[in-house]
Each structure stands twice: as structure tokens, then as C-alpha cells.
C-alpha positions, 0 to 999 in steps of 0.5 A: 253844221258849221262845227261839223264842217270845221271838224272840231266838235265831235258832239255836233258831228254825232248829232249830224250823223243821228240826223242822217241815220237811215239815209244812203249817205250815212254809212259813208259819212259815219266812216269819214267822220269816224276816221277823223275823230280816231274811231271815237264813234265806233268806240261809243257805239261798241260801248252802247251795244255792250251796255244794252246786251248787259241789261238784256242779260240782267233782265233775262236772269230776272225772267228765269225766276218768273217767266210770266212777269210782263214788266220784265218782258216789256223791258227786254222788248224795249232793250231789243227795240233800242238795239234795232232788233224789231223781231226780238222786240216784237216777240217779247212784247207779244209775250207780255201782251199775252199775259197782260192785254192792257200793256200799251207801249206806243213804240212796241205797238208799231212793230 
């Protein structure tokens, strides 16, 4: 925490923000630290979102070749889960489970 208070360690600050994500303080702290570190966190978040979206598109293309591929459906579900899109994650996971009822992914089962 000392490194965050001294504002000299973006990695420690990112870890701090991860710990408070989902709390009422997160948005204010994110904005504050993002401004101190020249929008580095926003740039990282944009890049991460772009990467996730690119992966989703890649798997969507695979799905066009075989709509009944449960592994591809699960991969897409997990990517949507990582994005925080529970509705889409649940939808793709249910499609995969309809094809292969033995699929059991803990994170997706909780949706």
C-alpha cells in the first residue's frame, strides 16, 4: 500500500484497484489514479477489451463452420465472462451444455 500512497508504482496501484473493484469507492479511485498515471489504466483497459473482442470474433468465425462445436461455444462463453457480460456468457454456455451435458465449468455454472 505504501507504493500506492507514494504514487510511484503503477503495478501496485493496479493491484489496489483490482482489490476494490465492485465497491462504491472504485470509480472515484480509478479516475483519480488514472489521471495521475497519464491515463495508463484506461489505455490498458481499452487494449484488453480490444483483445477480448478480437478473440470473440475469431471464435465466432470458427462457430460459423460448425455451430454445434461445444468447445468453441465454451470458449466464447468464457470470453464473454471475462468481459463481464454474464448474459452472453450464460447464453453460449447453455448452447454448449445442450450439445454436451457433461460440460461443467465452475465459473459459468454460477451464472
